[in-house]
C-alpha positions in Angstrom: 0.0 0.0 0.0 1.1 3.6 -0.5 2.2 5.5 2.6 2.6 9.3 2.6 5.6 10.4 4.7 5.7 13.8 6.5 8.6 16.1 5.6 10.4 15.7 9.0 10.8 12.0 8.2 12.2 12.4 4.7 15.7 11.8 6.0 14.7 8.2 6.5 12.9 7.5 3.2 14.3 10.2 0.9 10.9 10.4 -0.7 7.4 11.6 0.0 5.5 8.3 -0.8 6.7 4.8 -0.1 5.3 1.3 -0.5 4.8 -0.9 2.6 2.7 -3.9 3.6 0.9 -5.0 6.7 -2.5 -6.2 7.8 -2.5 -3.8 10.8 -0.6 -0.6 11.7 1.7 -2.6 13.9 2.7 -4.8 10.9 2.8 -1.8 8.5 5.2 0.1 10.8 7.4 -3.0 11.2 7.7 -3.2 7.4 8.5 0.5 7.2 11.2 0.1 9.9 12.6 -2.9 8.0 12.9 -0.8 4.9 13.8 2.5 6.7 15.6 1.6 10.0 14.7 4.0 12.8 11.5 5.4 11.3 9.2 3.4 13.6 10.8 4.9 16.7 10.0 8.4 15.4 6.3 7.7 15.3 5.8 5.0 18.1 7.1 5.4 21.7 8.7 2.8 24.0 5.3 1.6 25.2 4.2 0.9 21.6 1.8 3.9 21.6 1.5 6.5 18.9 3.6 9.5 19.8 1.5 12.6 20.8 2.7 14.7 17.9 1.9 12.0 15.2 -1.4 11.3 13.5 -2.2 8.3 11.3 -4.9 8.5 8.6 -6.3 5.7 6.4 -8.3 6.8 3.3 -8.6 10.3 4.9 -9.9 9.1 8.3 -7.8 9.3 11.5 -6.9 6.0 13.1 -6.3 5.7 16.9 -5.6 1.9 17.3 -2.4 0.2 16.3 -4.4 -3.0 15.7 -6.6 -1.3 13.1 -7.0 -3.6 10.0 -5.5 -2.4 6.8 -6.2 -3.5 3.2 -3.6 -3.5 0.4 -5.6 -0.8 -1.4 -5.7 1.6 1.5 -3.9 4.9 1.3 -2.1 5.7 4.6 -0.8 9.1 5.6 1.5 9.8 8.5 1.1 13.4 9.7 3.5 15.1 12.2 2.3 18.2 14.0 4.3 21.3 13.9 4.9 23.6 16.9 6.8 26.7 17.6 6.3 30.3 18.4 
């Protein structure tokens, strides 16, 4: 499936859109980390929870559960919040 990568994570993938596989977000992120080592830790914390500044969307709808089912035809987007002053 296609996964859109936020700009702050380009250093891992070197591109905006990548292909990855998985039946759940947990599996998808494992595949992404296999292809792009270190990426998973930037979006998932030590307790296997989504980091507070990261959002995941499937086909335009926000997902909150790492065990959410995915289909090969889904479009996944990882969004990283920006902050500053």
